C-alpha positions as CSV (number, residue, x, y, z in Angstrom):
1,M,168.9,133.5,-26.0
2,S,170.3,130.2,-24.8
3,K,172.8,130.4,-22.0
4,I,176.0,128.5,-22.1
5,I,177.2,126.5,-19.0
6,V,180.7,125.1,-19.0
7,A,181.6,122.6,-16.4
8,N,185.3,122.6,-15.8
9,W,186.2,119.6,-13.6
10,K,189.9,120.5,-13.5
11,N,191.8,117.6,-12.0
12,H,188.8,115.8,-10.5
13,P,187.3,113.3,-9.7
14,E,189.8,110.8,-8.3
15,N,189.2,107.9,-10.6
16,L,187.5,106.8,-13.8
17,E,184.6,105.2,-12.0
18,E,183.7,108.4,-10.4
19,A,184.2,110.4,-13.5
20,R,181.8,108.1,-15.4
21,E,179.2,108.4,-12.7
22,L,179.5,112.2,-12.7
23,F,179.4,112.4,-16.4
24,E,176.3,110.3,-16.7
25,F,174.5,112.4,-14.1
26,S,175.7,115.7,-15.7
27,V,174.5,114.6,-19.1
28,S,171.1,113.3,-17.9
29,E,170.5,116.7,-16.0
30,A,171.6,118.8,-19.0
31,A,169.2,116.8,-21.3
32,K,166.3,118.2,-19.3
33,Y,167.2,121.7,-20.5
34,P,167.3,121.8,-24.4
35,N,167.2,125.7,-24.1
36,L,170.8,125.5,-22.6
37,K,174.1,124.7,-24.2
38,T,176.1,122.6,-21.8
39,V,179.8,121.8,-22.3
40,I,181.4,119.2,-19.9
41,C,185.2,119.4,-19.6
42,P,186.6,116.4,-17.9
43,P,190.4,115.8,-17.3
44,E,192.2,114.5,-20.4
45,Q,193.0,111.1,-18.7
46,F,189.2,110.4,-18.5
47,L,188.1,111.4,-21.9
48,S,188.6,108.0,-23.6
49,G,186.9,106.1,-20.9
50,L,183.6,108.2,-20.6
51,P,180.3,106.9,-21.9
52,L,180.0,109.4,-24.7
53,K,177.2,107.5,-26.3
54,T,174.9,108.8,-23.6
55,I,175.0,112.1,-25.4
56,N,172.4,112.7,-28.1
57,Y,174.5,114.8,-30.4
58,K,171.6,115.5,-32.7
59,L,170.1,117.8,-30.1
60,K,173.1,120.0,-30.3
61,T,172.8,121.1,-26.8
62,I,175.4,118.8,-24.8
63,F,179.0,118.8,-25.7
64,V,182.3,117.4,-24.4
65,G,185.1,119.8,-24.0
66,A,188.8,119.6,-23.4
67,Q,190.6,121.5,-20.6
68,D,193.4,122.5,-22.9
69,V,194.3,122.3,-26.6
70,F,196.1,119.1,-27.7
71,W,199.3,120.0,-29.5
72,E,198.8,116.6,-31.4
73,S,195.8,115.7,-33.5
74,G,193.4,113.5,-31.5
75,A,190.8,115.9,-30.0
76,E,188.3,114.8,-32.6
77,N,188.7,111.1,-31.5
78,Y,187.2,112.1,-28.2
79,R,184.4,113.9,-30.0
80,V,185.6,117.1,-28.4
81,K,183.9,120.1,-29.9
82,Y,185.1,122.8,-27.4
83,S,188.4,123.4,-25.6
84,L,189.4,125.8,-22.8
85,V,192.4,127.9,-23.7
86,G,194.3,130.2,-21.5
87,H,193.0,129.1,-18.1
88,S,194.7,130.5,-15.2
89,D,196.1,127.1,-14.2
90,R,198.0,127.1,-17.5
91,R,198.9,130.9,-17.4
92,Y,199.9,130.9,-13.8
93,P,200.9,127.4,-12.6
94,P,202.4,126.9,-9.1
95,V,205.5,125.4,-10.8
96,G,207.0,126.4,-14.2
97,G,206.6,129.2,-16.5
98,G,203.2,128.6,-17.6
99,D,201.5,129.4,-21.1
100,T,202.6,132.7,-22.5
101,D,200.3,134.8,-24.6
102,E,202.2,133.6,-27.6
103,I,201.5,130.0,-26.6
104,V,197.8,130.8,-26.1
105,N,197.7,132.4,-29.5
106,Q,199.1,129.3,-31.1
107,K,196.7,127.1,-29.2
108,L,193.8,129.1,-30.4
109,K,194.9,128.6,-34.0
110,I,195.3,125.0,-33.5
111,A,191.8,124.7,-32.1
112,L,190.3,126.5,-35.0
113,E,192.2,124.5,-37.5
114,S,190.9,121.3,-35.8
115,E,187.3,122.8,-35.9
116,V,187.2,122.9,-32.2
117,T,185.6,126.0,-30.7
118,P,187.9,127.6,-28.2
119,I,186.9,129.1,-25.0
120,L,189.5,131.8,-24.3
121,L,189.8,132.6,-20.5
122,V,191.3,136.0,-19.8
123,G,191.6,137.8,-16.5
124,E,194.1,139.3,-14.0
125,K,196.1,137.1,-11.4
126,E,195.8,139.5,-8.6
127,K,192.8,141.6,-7.5
128,D,194.8,144.8,-7.2
129,E,196.1,144.6,-10.8
130,N,194.8,147.1,-13.4
131,R,192.2,144.9,-15.0
132,E,191.9,146.7,-18.3
133,T,195.6,146.8,-18.8
134,V,195.9,143.1,-18.3
135,L,192.9,142.3,-20.5
136,R,194.1,144.6,-23.3
137,K,197.5,142.9,-23.3
138,Q,196.0,139.3,-23.2
139,L,193.4,140.0,-25.9
140,S,195.9,141.9,-28.2
141,S,198.4,139.1,-27.9
142,D,196.1,136.1,-27.7
143,L,194.3,137.3,-30.8
144,H,197.3,138.5,-32.7
145,N,197.1,138.2,-36.5
146,F,193.6,136.7,-36.3
147,L,191.1,137.4,-39.0
148,T,187.7,138.9,-38.0
149,S,186.1,135.6,-39.1
150,D,188.3,133.6,-36.7
151,V,187.7,135.9,-33.8
152,R,184.0,135.4,-34.3
153,K,184.5,131.7,-33.6
154,V,186.2,132.3,-30.2
155,I,184.1,132.4,-27.0
156,I,185.6,134.7,-24.5
157,A,185.4,134.1,-20.7
158,Y,186.4,136.4,-17.9
159,E,187.8,134.4,-15.1
160,P,190.2,136.3,-12.9
161,A,192.6,133.9,-11.1
162,W,192.0,135.6,-7.7
163,A,188.3,134.8,-7.9
164,I,188.6,131.1,-8.4
165,S,187.3,129.2,-5.3
166,A,190.3,126.8,-5.2
167,N,192.7,129.7,-4.6
168,P,193.2,131.1,-1.1
169,N,190.5,133.5,-0.2
170,G,189.0,133.0,-3.7
171,H,185.5,134.6,-4.0
172,A,183.3,135.7,-6.9
173,D,183.7,139.0,-8.5
174,T,180.6,141.2,-8.6
175,P,178.1,141.0,-11.5
176,E,178.8,144.8,-12.0
177,N,182.4,144.2,-12.5
178,A,181.7,141.4,-14.9
179,L,179.4,143.7,-16.9
180,Q,182.2,146.3,-17.0
181,V,184.6,143.7,-18.4
182,A,181.9,142.7,-20.9
183,G,181.7,146.3,-22.0
184,F,185.5,146.6,-22.3
185,I,185.8,143.5,-24.4
186,N,182.9,144.7,-26.4
187,Y,184.8,147.9,-27.1
188,F,188.1,146.0,-27.8
189,L,186.6,143.6,-30.3
190,T,184.5,146.3,-32.0
191,A,187.5,148.6,-32.4
192,N,189.8,146.0,-33.6
193,Y,187.7,143.4,-35.4
194,G,184.2,144.7,-35.8
195,V,182.9,142.0,-33.6
196,R,180.8,142.5,-30.5
197,P,179.7,140.0,-27.7
198,K,176.1,138.9,-27.8
199,P,173.4,140.1,-27.7
200,L,173.0,142.6,-30.5
201,A,170.3,145.1,-31.3
202,K,167.9,143.6,-33.8
203,E,169.1,146.2,-36.4
204,D,172.7,145.1,-35.9
205,K,173.7,142.4,-38.4
206,L,177.4,141.8,-37.2
207,Q,178.2,138.2,-36.2
208,T,179.4,138.0,-32.7
209,T,181.2,136.2,-30.0
210,N,179.9,135.1,-26.6
211,F,181.0,136.5,-23.1
212,L,181.1,134.1,-20.1
213,Y,182.0,134.8,-16.6
214,G,183.8,132.3,-14.4
215,G,185.3,132.4,-10.9
216,S,183.5,130.9,-7.8
217,V,180.2,130.7,-9.6
218,D,177.7,128.5,-7.6
219,Q,173.9,128.0,-7.1
220,D,173.8,131.0,-4.8
221,N,175.1,133.6,-7.4
222,V,174.7,132.1,-10.8
223,A,171.4,134.0,-11.4
224,D,173.0,137.2,-10.3
225,F,175.4,137.0,-13.3
226,L,173.2,135.1,-15.9
227,K,170.3,137.5,-15.4
228,Y,172.0,140.0,-17.6
229,P,171.7,139.5,-21.3
230,E,175.3,140.8,-21.7
231,I,176.6,137.7,-19.9
232,S,176.0,134.7,-22.2
233,G,176.9,132.0,-19.7
234,A,179.2,130.8,-17.0
235,V,182.2,128.6,-16.4
236,I,181.5,126.4,-13.3
237,G,184.5,125.0,-11.4
238,G,184.0,123.3,-8.1
239,A,180.2,123.5,-8.2
240,S,180.2,121.2,-11.3
241,L,181.6,118.4,-9.2
242,R,178.7,118.6,-6.7
243,K,175.9,116.8,-8.4
244,E,172.9,118.2,-6.8
245,E,174.4,121.8,-6.9
246,F,175.2,121.4,-10.6
247,A,171.7,120.2,-11.2
248,T,170.4,123.3,-9.5
249,I,172.7,125.6,-11.6
250,L,171.3,124.2,-14.7
251,K,167.8,124.6,-13.6
252,I,168.4,128.2,-12.7
253,A,170.2,128.9,-15.9
254,S,167.4,127.4,-18.0
255,E,164.7,129.7,-16.4
256,L,166.6,132.9,-17.2
């Protein structure tokens, strides 16, 4: 089963020239691994200036993603096929109220209406929070009034804010904890929507959603997470900006 690698550049790099260079490099590296699905999410201000023609869309393995859902129509103009929704930068910004679960719910609906696949990021802000309580609240509210057919189109990523490398003392969660989260989300989706994260047993005919892990994923630990079939892929933050490291991550993921 193909793994999914999502490169979230956040607010980097510093200018369009660097963004174009990083984009071209990332696309050329991802093209080496047709067994992967690679989604590159640059900042919004760079989307219109990137050389999107370097992507062979017929291969259906490399895609451009947005870092948030656009409230106005226009995502399709950038050929965006995926969008992050509910990232901790939006849920818990340094200044301002941030996106509530109700806002995340609306953004998910807008993405689906625009035929953009949403990547819903969930996770606790602090390490000492009750993880299942936080996840249950987020999933219940974020997917409120969703049909099962819509939930099946949503990719769910567990990315606890405390684990993100950009945060003070940020460090990756353990693969064991990520598997527990996958199991909890599996239970939640099955109980509420009849949907389960991939992979399924051969005899199970239900359509599914994917489960990703994000939070300080790098070349040293990506295999520890992706070696488990329950984890469909990873959201890569800072490491996606380091060319050679990102190339290594793609290579490792392709071999699993």
